[in-house]
MARBA-3410 file (N, C-alpha, C, O; in Angstrom, 1 decimal):
258
165.3,260.0,-94.4,165.7,258.9,-95.4,164.9,257.8,-95.1,164.0,257.3,-95.7 ~ 165.7,257.5,-93.8,165.1,256.2,-93.2,163.8,255.9,-92.7,163.5,254.8,-92.5 ~ 162.8,257.3,-92.5,161.6,256.8,-92.3,160.6,256.8,-93.5,159.4,256.3,-93.5 ~ 161.3,257.6,-94.7,160.7,256.9,-96.1,160.8,255.2,-96.2,160.0,254.3,-96.6 ~ 161.8,255.1,-95.9,162.5,253.6,-96.4,161.9,252.7,-95.6,161.7,251.6,-96.2
161.3,252.6,-93.8,160.6,252.1,-93.3,159.0,251.9,-94.0,158.4,250.9,-94.3 ~ 158.8,253.5,-94.1,157.3,253.3,-94.8,157.2,252.7,-95.9,156.0,252.5,-96.2 ~ 158.2,252.1,-96.9,157.8,251.6,-98.1,157.2,250.0,-97.7,156.2,249.5,-98.2 ~ 157.9,249.7,-96.9,157.6,248.0,-96.0,155.6,248.4,-96.4,155.0,247.8,-97.2 ~ 155.1,249.2,-95.7,153.5,249.5,-95.4,153.1,250.0,-96.8,151.9,250.5,-96.9
154.0,249.9,-98.0,152.8,250.5,-98.6,151.7,249.5,-99.2,152.1,248.3,-99.1 ~ 150.8,249.7,-99.6,149.8,248.4,-100.5,150.2,247.9,-101.5,150.6,248.5,-102.5 ~ 149.8,246.6,-101.2,150.4,245.5,-102.2,150.3,245.6,-103.8,150.9,245.1,-104.7 ~ 148.8,246.8,-103.6,148.8,246.9,-105.3,149.5,248.1,-106.3,149.4,248.3,-107.5 ~ 150.2,248.8,-105.0,151.4,249.9,-105.9,152.5,248.8,-105.9,153.3,248.6,-106.8
152.6,248.3,-104.8,154.2,247.2,-105.2,154.3,246.3,-106.5,155.2,246.1,-107.3 ~ 152.8,245.8,-106.5,152.9,245.1,-107.6,152.8,245.7,-109.0,152.6,245.1,-110.1 ~ 152.9,246.7,-108.9,152.3,247.7,-110.1,153.6,246.9,-111.2,154.6,246.5,-110.7 ~ 153.3,246.8,-112.7,154.5,246.3,-113.7,154.9,247.5,-113.7,154.2,248.5,-113.4 ~ 156.5,247.4,-114.1,157.1,248.4,-114.5,157.3,248.5,-116.0,157.0,247.5,-116.6
157.6,249.4,-116.7,157.1,249.6,-118.0,158.3,249.3,-119.0,158.7,250.1,-119.9 ~ 159.0,248.0,-118.8,160.5,247.6,-119.7,160.4,246.4,-119.4,161.3,246.0,-118.7 ~ 159.6,245.5,-119.5,158.4,245.2,-119.9,157.5,244.7,-118.6,157.9,244.7,-117.4 ~ 156.4,244.6,-118.9,155.7,243.8,-117.2,156.2,243.3,-116.7,157.1,242.6,-117.3 ~ 156.3,243.4,-115.0,157.0,242.6,-114.5,157.0,242.3,-113.0,158.0,242.6,-112.3
155.8,241.7,-112.6,155.4,241.9,-111.4,156.0,241.0,-110.2,156.4,239.8,-110.5 ~ 156.0,241.4,-109.2,156.8,240.7,-108.3,156.9,239.3,-108.0,155.8,238.9,-108.2 ~ 157.6,238.4,-107.6,157.5,236.9,-107.6,156.7,236.9,-105.9,156.8,237.7,-105.0 ~ 156.1,236.0,-106.2,155.8,235.5,-104.7,156.7,234.8,-104.0,156.8,233.6,-104.2 ~ 157.4,235.5,-103.1,158.5,234.8,-102.2,158.0,233.6,-101.7,156.8,233.3,-101.7
158.9,233.0,-101.3,158.8,231.9,-100.5,158.9,232.2,-98.9,159.7,232.9,-98.3 ~ 157.7,231.5,-98.4,157.9,232.2,-97.0,157.8,231.1,-96.2,156.7,230.7,-95.8 ~ 159.1,230.6,-95.9,159.2,229.6,-94.8,158.7,229.8,-93.1,159.1,230.9,-92.6 ~ 158.0,228.9,-92.4,157.7,229.3,-91.2,158.3,229.4,-90.5,159.4,228.7,-90.6 ~ 158.1,230.1,-89.5,159.4,230.4,-88.0,159.5,229.0,-87.4,158.6,228.1,-87.2
160.7,228.9,-87.2,161.3,227.6,-86.5,160.7,227.7,-85.1,160.5,228.8,-84.6 ~ 160.5,226.5,-84.5,160.2,226.2,-82.7,161.0,226.4,-82.0,162.1,226.2,-82.5 ~ 161.1,226.8,-81.1,162.6,226.4,-79.9,161.9,225.4,-79.3,160.8,225.1,-79.1 ~ 163.4,224.8,-79.0,163.1,223.2,-78.5,162.1,223.4,-77.2,161.2,222.7,-76.9 ~ 162.5,224.4,-76.7,161.6,224.5,-75.1,160.1,224.9,-75.8,159.2,224.3,-75.1
159.8,225.4,-76.4,158.6,224.8,-77.1,157.6,223.5,-77.5,156.4,223.3,-77.6 ~ 158.6,222.7,-77.6,158.3,221.6,-77.9,157.0,220.9,-77.3,156.6,221.2,-76.1 ~ 156.1,219.7,-78.2,155.1,219.5,-76.8,155.6,218.8,-76.0,156.8,218.4,-76.1 ~ 154.7,218.3,-74.8,155.2,217.6,-73.7,155.6,216.3,-73.9,154.8,215.5,-74.5 ~ 156.9,216.0,-73.5,157.3,214.4,-73.8,158.0,214.0,-75.0,158.3,212.9,-75.4
158.2,216.0,-76.0,158.8,215.4,-77.2,159.6,216.4,-77.3,159.4,217.1,-78.3 ~ 160.7,216.7,-76.3,161.4,217.4,-76.3,162.4,217.3,-77.5,163.0,216.3,-77.8 ~ 162.7,218.8,-78.6,163.6,218.7,-79.7,162.9,218.1,-80.7,163.5,218.0,-81.7 ~ 161.3,217.6,-80.8,160.4,217.4,-81.6,160.6,218.3,-82.9,160.9,219.4,-82.7 ~ 160.3,217.8,-84.2,160.6,218.9,-85.0,159.1,220.1,-85.3,158.1,219.6,-85.5
159.1,221.0,-85.3,158.3,221.9,-85.3,157.0,222.1,-86.7,157.1,222.5,-87.9 ~ 156.3,221.8,-86.1,154.7,221.7,-86.9,155.2,223.4,-87.9,155.6,224.4,-87.5 ~ 154.6,222.6,-89.6,154.5,224.3,-89.8,153.0,224.9,-89.3,152.0,224.5,-88.9 ~ 153.7,226.4,-89.7,152.2,227.3,-89.0,151.3,227.1,-89.9,151.6,226.7,-91.0 ~ 150.0,227.3,-89.4,148.5,226.9,-90.3,148.8,228.1,-91.0,149.5,229.1,-90.7
147.9,228.0,-92.4,148.2,228.9,-93.1,146.8,229.8,-93.1,145.7,229.3,-92.9 ~ 147.1,231.1,-93.3,145.6,232.0,-93.0,144.8,231.4,-93.3,144.7,230.5,-94.2 ~ 143.8,232.1,-92.4,142.0,231.4,-92.9,140.9,232.6,-93.2,140.2,232.7,-94.1 ~ 141.2,233.5,-92.0,140.1,234.6,-92.4,140.6,235.4,-93.7,141.5,234.9,-94.2 ~ 140.0,236.8,-94.3,140.5,237.2,-94.8,141.0,238.6,-94.2,141.2,239.5,-95.0
141.2,238.6,-92.9,141.6,239.8,-92.4,143.2,239.0,-91.7,143.9,239.8,-91.2 ~ 143.4,237.8,-91.9,144.9,236.6,-91.6,145.6,236.9,-93.0,146.8,237.2,-93.2 ~ 144.5,236.5,-94.1,145.4,236.4,-95.3,145.6,238.0,-95.3,146.7,238.1,-95.8 ~ 145.2,239.3,-95.1,145.4,240.7,-95.4,147.2,240.8,-94.6,148.2,241.0,-95.3 ~ 147.0,240.7,-93.3,147.7,240.6,-92.3,149.3,239.9,-93.2,150.5,240.3,-93.2
148.9,238.9,-93.6,149.6,237.6,-93.8,150.5,238.2,-95.5,151.6,237.9,-95.9 ~ 149.7,239.0,-96.0,150.3,240.1,-97.2,151.2,240.8,-96.4,152.4,240.7,-96.7 ~ 150.9,241.6,-95.3,151.4,243.1,-94.9,153.0,242.3,-94.8,154.0,242.9,-94.5 ~ 152.8,240.9,-95.1,154.8,240.2,-93.9,155.4,239.9,-95.5,156.6,239.7,-95.7 ~ 154.4,239.9,-96.6,154.6,239.6,-98.2,155.7,240.5,-98.3,156.9,240.3,-98.3
154.8,242.0,-98.4,155.1,243.4,-99.0,156.6,243.4,-98.0,157.7,243.2,-98.6 ~ 156.5,243.5,-97.2,157.7,243.7,-95.8,158.8,243.0,-96.3,159.7,243.7,-96.6 ~ 158.9,241.8,-96.5,160.0,240.7,-97.1,160.3,241.0,-98.5,161.3,240.5,-98.8 ~ 159.8,241.6,-99.4,159.8,242.8,-100.7,160.7,243.5,-99.9,161.9,243.2,-99.9 ~ 160.4,244.4,-99.4,161.5,245.5,-99.3,162.5,245.3,-98.4,163.5,246.0,-98.5
162.5,243.8,-97.2,164.0,243.6,-96.8,164.7,242.6,-98.1,165.9,242.5,-98.0 ~ 164.3,242.3,-98.7,165.1,242.1,-99.8,166.2,242.2,-100.4,167.0,241.4,-101.0 ~ 166.2,243.7,-99.9,167.5,244.3,-100.6,168.3,243.9,-99.7,169.2,243.3,-100.2 ~ 168.3,243.9,-98.5,169.2,244.2,-97.0,169.6,242.6,-97.7,170.1,242.1,-96.7 ~ 169.7,241.9,-98.4,170.4,240.4,-98.4,170.5,239.7,-97.2,171.6,239.2,-96.9
169.8,239.5,-96.6,169.6,239.2,-94.8,169.9,237.5,-94.5,169.3,236.6,-95.1 ~ 171.1,237.4,-93.4,171.0,236.0,-93.3,170.2,235.2,-92.3,169.7,236.1,-91.6 ~ 169.9,234.1,-92.0,169.0,233.9,-91.1,169.2,234.3,-90.0,168.2,234.5,-89.3 ~ 170.2,234.6,-89.3,170.4,235.6,-87.9,170.4,236.8,-88.2,170.4,237.5,-87.2 ~ 170.3,237.4,-89.4,170.2,238.7,-89.6,168.4,239.0,-89.3,167.8,239.7,-88.5
168.0,238.2,-90.4,166.5,238.5,-89.8,165.9,238.2,-88.8,164.9,238.8,-88.6 ~ 166.4,237.2,-87.6,166.1,237.0,-86.4,166.2,238.4,-85.6,165.4,238.6,-84.7 ~ 167.3,239.2,-86.0,167.8,240.1,-85.6,166.5,241.5,-85.4,165.9,242.0,-84.4 ~ 166.3,241.7,-86.7,164.9,242.4,-87.3,163.4,241.3,-86.7,162.4,241.9,-86.4 ~ 163.4,240.9,-86.7,161.9,240.1,-85.5,162.3,240.1,-84.4,161.4,239.7,-83.6
163.4,240.4,-83.8,163.3,240.5,-82.4,162.9,242.3,-81.9,162.5,242.7,-80.8 ~ 163.4,243.3,-83.1,163.0,244.3,-83.0,162.0,244.6,-82.8,161.7,245.4,-81.9 ~ 161.2,244.0,-84.1,159.7,244.2,-84.1,159.1,243.8,-82.6,158.3,244.5,-82.0 ~ 159.6,242.9,-82.3,158.8,242.5,-80.8,159.2,243.2,-80.0,158.3,243.8,-79.3 ~ 160.5,243.6,-79.7,160.6,244.5,-78.8,160.1,246.2,-78.8,159.9,246.7,-77.8
159.8,246.8,-79.9,159.1,247.9,-80.4,157.8,247.3,-79.7,157.4,248.1,-78.9 ~ 157.0,246.3,-79.8,155.6,246.0,-79.7,155.5,246.6,-78.5,154.7,247.5,-78.2 ~ 156.7,245.9,-77.7,156.4,245.6,-76.6,156.7,247.0,-75.8,156.6,246.9,-74.6 ~ 157.1,248.3,-76.2,157.9,249.2,-76.0,158.7,249.5,-75.0,158.5,250.2,-74.0 ~ 160.0,248.6,-75.4,160.7,248.2,-74.9,162.1,247.9,-76.1,162.9,246.9,-76.2
162.0,249.1,-77.1,163.6,248.9,-78.0,164.6,248.8,-77.2,164.7,249.5,-76.2 ~ 165.6,248.0,-77.7,166.9,247.4,-77.0,168.0,248.9,-77.3,169.0,249.0,-76.7 ~ 167.5,250.0,-78.7,168.2,251.3,-79.0,167.4,252.4,-79.1,166.2,252.4,-78.7 ~ 168.0,253.4,-79.7,167.1,254.6,-80.2,167.0,254.9,-81.4,168.1,255.5,-81.9 ~ 166.2,254.8,-82.2,165.7,254.4,-83.5,166.4,255.8,-84.1,167.0,255.9,-85.2
166.1,257.1,-83.2,166.9,258.3,-84.4,168.5,258.4,-83.9,169.0,259.5,-84.0 ~ 169.2,257.5,-83.5,170.5,257.3,-83.8,170.7,256.4,-84.7,171.6,256.5,-85.5 ~ 170.1,255.6,-84.8,170.4,254.4,-85.9,170.1,254.2,-87.2,170.7,253.8,-88.2 ~ 168.7,254.7,-86.9,167.7,254.9,-88.3,168.4,255.7,-89.5,168.3,255.3,-90.6 ~ 169.2,256.7,-89.1,170.1,257.4,-90.4,171.2,256.5,-91.2,171.8,256.8,-92.2
171.2,255.2,-90.3,172.5,254.2,-91.0,172.0,253.2,-92.1,172.7,252.5,-92.9 ~ 170.6,253.4,-92.0,169.6,251.9,-93.0,170.0,252.4,-94.0,170.8,251.6,-94.4 ~ 169.9,253.5,-95.0,170.5,253.7,-96.4,171.6,253.2,-96.8,171.8,252.4,-97.8 ~ 172.7,253.7,-95.8,173.9,253.2,-96.4,174.2,251.7,-96.1,175.2,251.2,-96.6 ~ 173.4,251.2,-95.5,173.4,249.6,-95.3,172.6,249.1,-96.0,172.9,247.9,-96.2
171.7,249.6,-96.6,170.8,249.3,-98.0,172.2,249.4,-99.3,172.7,248.4,-99.8 ~ 172.6,250.6,-99.7,173.3,250.3,-100.6,174.5,249.7,-100.5,175.2,249.5,-101.5 ~ 174.9,249.4,-99.5,176.1,248.6,-99.7,175.5,247.1,-99.7,176.4,246.4,-100.2 ~ 174.5,246.5,-99.3,174.0,245.5,-99.6,173.6,245.0,-101.0,173.7,243.9,-101.4 ~ 173.1,246.3,-101.7,172.3,246.4,-102.9,174.2,246.0,-103.9,174.5,245.1,-104.7
174.5,246.7,-103.5,176.2,246.5,-104.1,176.7,245.0,-104.1,177.2,244.4,-105.0 ~ 176.5,244.6,-103.0,177.4,243.1,-102.8,176.0,242.4,-103.8,176.3,242.1,-105.0 ~ 174.5,242.2,-103.5,173.7,241.5,-104.6,174.2,241.9,-105.9,174.7,240.9,-106.5 ~ 174.3,243.0,-106.5,174.8,243.5,-108.0,175.6,242.3,-108.2,175.4,241.4,-109.0 ~ 176.9,242.2,-107.1,178.3,241.9,-108.2,178.4,240.4,-108.0,179.3,239.7,-108.3
177.0,240.3,-107.4,177.2,238.5,-107.2,176.3,237.9,-108.4,176.6,237.1,-109.3 ~ 175.2,238.6,-108.2,174.6,238.4,-109.6,174.9,238.6,-110.7,174.4,237.8,-111.6 ~ 175.8,239.6,-111.1,176.8,239.6,-112.3,177.7,238.4,-112.6,177.9,237.8,-113.6 ~ 178.4,238.2,-111.2,179.3,236.7,-111.5,178.2,235.9,-111.9,178.3,235.7,-113.1 ~ 177.5,235.4,-111.4,176.5,234.3,-111.8,176.1,234.4,-113.3,176.2,233.4,-114.0
175.6,235.4,-113.6,174.9,235.9,-114.5,176.0,235.3,-116.2,175.8,234.5,-117.1 ~ 177.0,236.1,-115.9,178.1,236.2,-117.0,178.4,234.4,-117.3,178.3,233.9,-118.5 ~ 178.7,233.6,-116.3,178.7,232.2,-116.3,177.5,231.7,-117.0,177.7,230.7,-117.8 ~ 176.6,232.0,-116.9,175.4,231.6,-117.4,174.9,232.1,-118.5,173.8,231.7,-118.9 ~ 175.3,232.8,-119.1,175.5,233.3,-120.5,176.3,232.7,-121.4,175.8,232.1,-122.4
177.5,232.7,-121.1,178.6,231.8,-121.5,178.0,230.5,-122.0,178.2,230.1,-123.1 ~ 177.3,229.8,-121.0,177.1,228.3,-121.2,175.8,228.3,-121.8,175.4,227.1,-122.0 ~ 174.7,229.3,-122.1,173.8,229.8,-122.7,173.9,229.8,-124.0,173.0,229.5,-124.8 ~ 175.3,230.2,-124.5,175.6,230.5,-125.8,176.1,229.2,-126.6,176.0,228.9,-127.8 ~ 176.3,228.7,-125.8,176.9,227.2,-126.2,175.9,226.1,-127.0,176.2,225.0,-127.6
174.6,226.8,-126.6,173.7,225.5,-126.6,173.3,225.4,-128.4,173.6,226.2,-129.2 ~ 172.7,224.7,-128.6,172.5,223.8,-129.9,171.4,225.5,-130.5,170.3,226.0,-130.1 ~ 172.0,225.7,-131.3,170.9,226.6,-132.2,171.2,228.2,-131.8,171.2,229.2,-132.5 ~ 171.7,228.1,-130.4,172.1,229.7,-130.0,172.8,230.5,-130.5,174.0,230.2,-130.8 ~ 172.2,232.0,-130.7,173.1,232.9,-131.4,172.8,233.8,-130.3,171.7,234.0,-129.7
174.9,234.7,-130.2,175.1,235.6,-129.4,175.1,236.7,-130.4,175.8,236.7,-131.4 ~ 174.1,238.0,-129.8,174.1,239.2,-131.0,175.5,239.6,-130.0,176.1,239.0,-129.2 ~ 175.7,241.1,-130.7,176.9,241.8,-130.2,176.6,242.6,-129.0,177.5,243.0,-128.3 ~ 175.2,242.7,-128.7,174.9,243.2,-127.6,175.0,242.3,-126.0,175.0,242.6,-124.8 ~ 175.0,241.2,-126.7,175.6,240.3,-125.6,174.2,239.4,-125.3,174.3,238.4,-124.6
173.1,239.8,-125.7,172.0,238.5,-125.9,172.1,237.1,-126.7,172.7,236.9,-127.8 ~ 171.5,236.4,-126.0,171.3,234.9,-126.3,170.0,234.7,-126.9,169.1,234.9,-126.2 ~ 169.9,234.3,-128.4,168.8,234.0,-128.6,168.7,233.0,-129.4,169.4,232.8,-130.3 ~ 167.8,232.4,-129.1,167.3,230.8,-129.6,165.7,230.7,-130.1,164.6,230.6,-129.4 ~ 166.1,230.7,-131.9,164.4,230.0,-131.7,164.2,228.9,-131.7,165.0,228.2,-132.2
162.7,228.1,-131.0,162.3,227.4,-130.4,161.2,226.7,-131.2,160.9,225.6,-131.0 ~ 160.5,227.5,-132.4,159.8,227.4,-133.0,159.4,228.3,-134.1,158.9,229.4,-133.9 ~ 159.7,227.7,-135.4,160.1,229.1,-136.3,158.6,229.5,-136.8,157.8,228.7,-137.1 ~ 158.2,230.8,-137.0,157.6,231.6,-137.5,157.0,231.7,-139.2,157.7,231.2,-140.1 ~ 156.1,232.3,-139.4,156.0,232.0,-140.7,155.2,233.2,-141.3,155.0,233.2,-142.5
154.6,234.5,-140.4,154.4,235.9,-140.6,156.0,236.7,-140.7,157.1,236.4,-140.7 ~ 155.0,237.9,-140.8,155.9,238.9,-141.0,157.2,238.9,-139.4,157.1,238.0,-138.6 ~ 157.9,239.6,-139.3,158.8,240.7,-138.3,158.7,241.8,-137.8,159.2,242.7,-138.5 ~ 158.3,242.1,-136.8,158.3,243.5,-136.6,159.3,244.5,-136.5,160.4,244.1,-136.3 ~ 158.8,246.0,-136.6,160.3,246.6,-136.4,159.9,247.1,-134.9,158.9,246.8,-134.4
161.0,247.7,-134.4,161.2,248.6,-133.2,159.6,249.4,-133.0,159.1,249.6,-131.9 ~ 159.1,249.7,-134.0,158.3,251.0,-134.2,157.0,250.1,-133.7,156.4,250.8,-132.8 ~ 156.3,248.8,-133.9,155.6,248.1,-134.4,154.8,247.9,-132.5,155.2,247.7,-131.3 ~ 153.8,248.0,-133.0,153.1,246.9,-131.5,153.0,245.7,-131.8,152.8,245.1,-132.9 ~ 153.1,245.4,-130.6,153.1,243.7,-130.7,152.2,242.7,-129.6,151.9,243.2,-128.5
151.9,242.0,-129.9,150.9,241.3,-129.2,152.1,239.9,-128.4,152.9,239.4,-129.2 ~ 152.0,239.5,-127.4,152.8,238.0,-127.4,152.0,238.0,-125.9,151.4,238.8,-125.1 ~ 152.4,236.2,-125.9,152.6,235.6,-124.5,153.9,235.3,-124.2,154.5,234.8,-125.1 ~ 154.5,235.3,-123.2,155.6,235.4,-122.4,155.8,234.7,-121.2,154.7,234.3,-120.6 ~ 156.9,234.4,-120.5,157.4,233.9,-119.5,159.0,234.1,-119.1,160.0,233.5,-119.6
159.0,235.3,-117.9,160.1,235.6,-117.7,160.7,234.8,-116.1,160.0,234.7,-115.1 ~ 162.0,234.5,-115.9,162.7,234.2,-115.3,163.7,234.4,-115.1,164.4,234.8,-115.9 ~ 164.3,233.9,-113.5,165.8,234.9,-113.3,166.4,233.4,-113.6,165.6,232.5,-113.8 ~ 167.6,233.2,-113.6,168.7,232.1,-114.0,168.6,231.0,-113.3,169.0,229.8,-113.6 ~ 167.9,231.4,-111.9,168.0,230.0,-111.2,166.2,229.5,-111.4,165.7,228.5,-110.9
165.7,230.2,-112.2,164.1,229.7,-112.4,163.5,230.1,-111.9,162.6,229.4,-111.6 ~ 163.6,231.4,-111.3,162.4,231.7,-110.3,161.7,232.6,-111.2,162.2,233.6,-111.8 ~ 160.1,232.1,-111.4,159.4,232.9,-112.3,158.9,234.5,-111.8,158.1,234.7,-110.9 ~ 159.7,235.3,-112.4,158.7,236.8,-111.9,157.8,237.2,-112.7,157.2,238.1,-112.1 ~ 157.3,237.0,-113.6,156.0,237.2,-114.7,155.8,236.2,-115.8,156.7,235.6,-116.3
154.4,236.0,-116.1,154.0,235.1,-116.9,152.4,235.6,-117.6,151.4,235.5,-116.8 ~ 152.3,236.0,-118.7,151.0,236.4,-119.3,150.2,234.9,-119.3,149.0,234.8,-119.2 ~ 151.2,233.6,-119.5,150.5,232.5,-119.3,149.7,232.5,-118.3,148.4,232.4,-118.4 ~ 150.7,232.7,-116.8,149.9,232.6,-115.9,148.6,233.5,-115.6,147.6,233.2,-114.8 ~ 148.7,234.6,-116.3,147.4,235.4,-116.2,146.4,235.1,-117.5,145.4,235.8,-117.6
146.8,233.9,-118.7,146.0,233.9,-119.0,145.5,234.7,-120.1,144.5,234.3,-120.8 ~ 146.3,236.0,-120.3,146.0,237.1,-121.2,147.1,237.5,-122.3,148.1,237.6,-121.7 ~ 147.2,237.6,-123.0,148.6,237.8,-124.3,148.8,239.5,-123.5,147.9,240.2,-122.9 ~ 150.2,239.7,-123.8,150.5,241.5,-123.3,150.5,241.7,-124.7,150.8,241.0,-125.7 ~ 150.2,243.7,-124.6,150.1,244.1,-126.0,151.0,245.6,-125.4,150.7,246.3,-124.4
151.8,245.8,-126.1,153.0,247.0,-126.1,153.8,247.6,-127.0,153.4,246.9,-127.9 ~ 154.7,248.6,-127.6,155.3,249.0,-128.4,156.6,248.5,-127.9,157.3,248.6,-126.9 ~ 156.9,247.8,-129.3,158.1,246.7,-129.1,159.6,247.8,-128.7,160.6,247.5,-128.1 ~ 159.3,249.2,-129.2,160.4,250.4,-128.9,160.4,250.7,-127.8,161.4,251.2,-127.3 ~ 158.8,250.3,-126.4,158.9,251.1,-125.2,158.6,250.0,-124.3,157.7,250.0,-123.5
159.6,248.7,-124.4,160.2,247.9,-123.8,162.1,248.0,-123.1,162.8,249.0,-123.2 ~ 162.5,246.9,-122.6,163.6,246.5,-122.7,164.2,246.3,-123.7,164.0,245.4,-124.4 ~ 165.5,247.5,-124.0,166.8,246.7,-125.2,166.7,245.6,-125.3,166.4,245.5,-126.5 ~ 166.6,244.4,-124.7,166.7,243.1,-124.9,165.7,242.8,-125.6,165.9,242.2,-126.6 ~ 164.3,243.0,-125.3,162.8,242.7,-126.3,163.3,243.4,-127.4,163.8,242.8,-128.4
163.2,245.0,-127.1,163.3,245.5,-128.3,164.1,244.7,-129.9,163.6,244.5,-130.9 ~ 165.0,244.6,-129.6,166.3,243.7,-130.7,165.7,242.2,-130.4,165.0,241.8,-131.3 ~ 165.8,241.7,-129.5,165.1,240.3,-129.8,163.9,239.8,-130.2,164.0,238.6,-130.2 ~ 162.7,240.2,-130.5,161.6,239.9,-130.7,162.0,240.5,-132.0,161.6,239.7,-132.9 ~ 162.6,241.7,-132.7,162.7,242.3,-134.2,163.1,240.8,-134.4,161.9,240.4,-134.7
163.7,239.6,-134.5,164.4,238.1,-135.0,163.3,237.3,-135.1,163.4,236.3,-135.6 ~ 162.0,237.8,-134.4,161.2,236.8,-134.6,160.1,236.6,-135.9,159.8,237.7,-136.3 ~ 159.6,236.0,-136.2,158.5,236.0,-137.4,157.1,235.7,-136.2,157.3,234.9,-135.3 ~ 155.9,236.4,-136.5,154.4,236.1,-136.0,154.4,234.4,-136.2,154.8,233.8,-137.2 ~ 153.9,233.8,-135.1,153.6,232.5,-134.8,154.8,231.7,-134.0,154.7,230.5,-133.6
155.9,232.5,-134.0,157.5,231.7,-133.8,157.0,231.7,-132.5,155.8,231.8,-132.1 ~ 158.3,231.4,-131.7,158.8,231.1,-130.2,159.9,231.2,-130.2,160.7,230.7,-131.1 ~ 160.3,231.9,-129.2,162.1,231.8,-129.3,162.2,232.1,-127.7,161.2,232.4,-126.9 ~ 163.8,231.9,-127.2,164.1,232.4,-125.9,165.1,233.9,-125.7,165.8,234.3,-126.6 ~ 165.0,234.3,-125.0,165.9,235.1,-125.0,166.8,235.4,-123.5,166.3,235.9,-122.5
168.2,235.0,-123.6,168.5,235.3,-122.0,169.3,236.8,-122.3,170.2,237.0,-123.0 ~ 168.6,238.0,-121.5,169.4,238.8,-121.4,170.3,239.3,-120.4,170.2,239.1,-119.2 ~ 171.4,240.0,-121.0,172.4,240.2,-120.1,171.7,241.7,-119.2,171.2,242.7,-119.8 ~ 172.0,241.5,-117.9,171.6,243.2,-117.6,171.9,244.6,-118.0,171.3,245.6,-117.7 ~ 172.6,244.5,-118.6,172.7,246.0,-119.0,172.1,246.0,-120.5,172.3,247.0,-121.2
171.4,245.1,-121.0,170.5,245.6,-121.9,168.6,245.0,-121.0,167.5,245.2,-121.6 ~ 168.6,244.6,-119.9,167.2,244.5,-119.3,167.5,245.7,-117.9,168.0,246.8,-118.0 ~ 167.2,245.2,-117.0,167.0,246.3,-115.8,168.4,246.8,-115.1,168.7,247.2,-114.0 ~ 168.9,246.6,-115.8,170.6,246.9,-115.2,170.7,246.5,-114.0,170.1,245.5,-113.5 ~ 171.8,247.6,-113.2,172.5,247.3,-111.8,171.4,248.1,-110.8,171.7,248.6,-109.7
170.2,248.3,-111.2,169.1,248.7,-110.2,167.7,247.8,-110.2,166.8,247.9,-109.4 ~ 167.7,247.0,-111.1,166.8,245.8,-111.2,165.6,246.7,-110.6,165.5,248.0,-110.8 ~ 164.7,245.8,-109.7,163.6,246.6,-109.5,162.6,245.7,-108.6,163.0,244.5,-108.8 ~ 161.7,245.8,-107.8,160.8,244.8,-107.2,160.8,243.4,-107.0,160.8,242.7,-106.0 ~ 160.8,243.1,-108.5,161.3,241.6,-108.4,162.3,241.0,-109.0,162.4,239.8,-108.9
163.3,241.8,-109.6,164.5,241.6,-110.0,165.3,242.2,-109.5,165.2,243.4,-109.4 ~ 166.6,241.4,-108.8,167.8,241.8,-108.2,168.9,242.7,-109.5,169.2,242.3,-110.7 ~ 169.3,244.0,-108.7,170.5,244.3,-109.7,171.2,243.4,-110.3,171.2,242.2,-109.8 ~ 172.0,243.7,-111.5,173.1,242.8,-112.4,172.5,241.6,-112.9,173.1,241.0,-113.6 ~ 171.0,241.1,-112.5,170.2,240.3,-113.0,170.2,239.8,-114.4,169.6,240.5,-115.1
170.8,238.6,-114.9,170.7,238.4,-116.5,168.8,237.8,-115.9,168.5,237.4,-114.8 ~ 167.7,238.0,-117.4,166.9,237.3,-117.1,166.4,236.4,-118.5,166.7,236.7,-119.7 ~ 165.9,235.7,-118.1,165.7,234.8,-119.3,163.7,234.6,-119.9,162.8,234.3,-119.1 ~ 163.4,234.9,-121.2,162.3,235.0,-121.4,162.0,233.9,-122.6,162.6,233.8,-123.7 ~ 161.0,233.2,-122.3,159.9,232.4,-123.7,158.9,233.0,-123.7,157.9,233.2,-123.0
159.4,233.5,-125.5,158.4,234.6,-125.9,157.7,233.7,-126.8,158.2,232.7,-127.3 ~ 156.5,234.0,-127.1,155.4,233.5,-128.6,155.2,235.0,-128.8,154.7,235.8,-128.0 ~ 155.6,235.1,-130.4,154.9,236.3,-131.0,153.4,236.1,-131.7,153.4,235.5,-132.8 ~ 152.4,236.6,-131.1,151.0,236.1,-131.9,150.7,237.2,-132.8,150.0,237.1,-133.8 ~ 151.1,238.1,-132.4,150.7,239.2,-134.2,151.2,240.9,-133.4,151.3,241.4,-132.3
151.3,241.2,-135.0,151.9,242.4,-135.2,150.5,243.5,-135.0,149.9,243.6,-136.1 ~ 150.0,244.2,-133.9,149.0,244.8,-133.9,149.1,245.9,-134.9,150.0,246.7,-135.1 ~ 147.9,245.8,-135.4,147.7,247.1,-136.6,147.3,248.3,-135.9,146.6,248.3,-134.9 ~ 147.9,249.6,-136.6,147.8,250.7,-136.0,146.0,251.5,-136.8,145.3,251.1,-137.7 ~ 145.9,252.5,-136.0,144.5,252.8,-136.3,144.3,253.4,-137.9,145.1,253.9,-138.7
143.4,253.2,-137.9,143.2,253.4,-139.6,143.4,254.9,-140.2,142.7,255.7,-139.7 ~ 144.2,255.3,-141.1,144.4,256.8,-141.3,143.3,257.3,-141.7,142.4,256.6,-142.3 ~ 143.1,258.7,-141.4,142.2,259.3,-141.5,142.1,260.1,-142.9,141.1,260.9,-143.1
END
């Protein structure tokens, strides 16, 4: 099991970035702070001088290697690491590269999945607590409507066209963020509307978009149980409430009957 977990970190970016089915959600670009420079490595005569940011990757090979780091970070995110814990992992990579690991992987590797499960539960609990408070506040905003399923729906621009049903394919522009504002997906950023059957996406979308009319815009705040649940995905932590800004462009006509 732990070998499979470790191998995930080396999967091609194109596989990890594939959009989930409900709705498409590429993983966010994680912030990657430059590693701190020890004081002993400061420039001569400037003991303790602030570390300079690492140079951005330049060549195609450097950029590809940097991408490997981004993929690994996505995998490590499930462990909810502190800076000190991340330093332990960095040390392990350095020790293993030198052929001098401090412990036996066969002994401690089997415990990785257990740790991942425990840390994942910790993330989910924290996300649910923050999301509950966010949903309460969102529900008190002017024009907000809270549905029986817990969705907070706010019309931001009234549409003049028809409203879709759950069986209709729709064309939309949208932006999805976590409650802290981190963007995990945007059709606007891709400069291309998304098109999909409304009944084939997360329940929050299926329910919320049916309230819209073509030409309208709305904001949906989705509890996790009508979004990605406790499991989340590569871009979304388990238990996270989500915020979507949606523009309903079109109800897509089906093929003509024969």
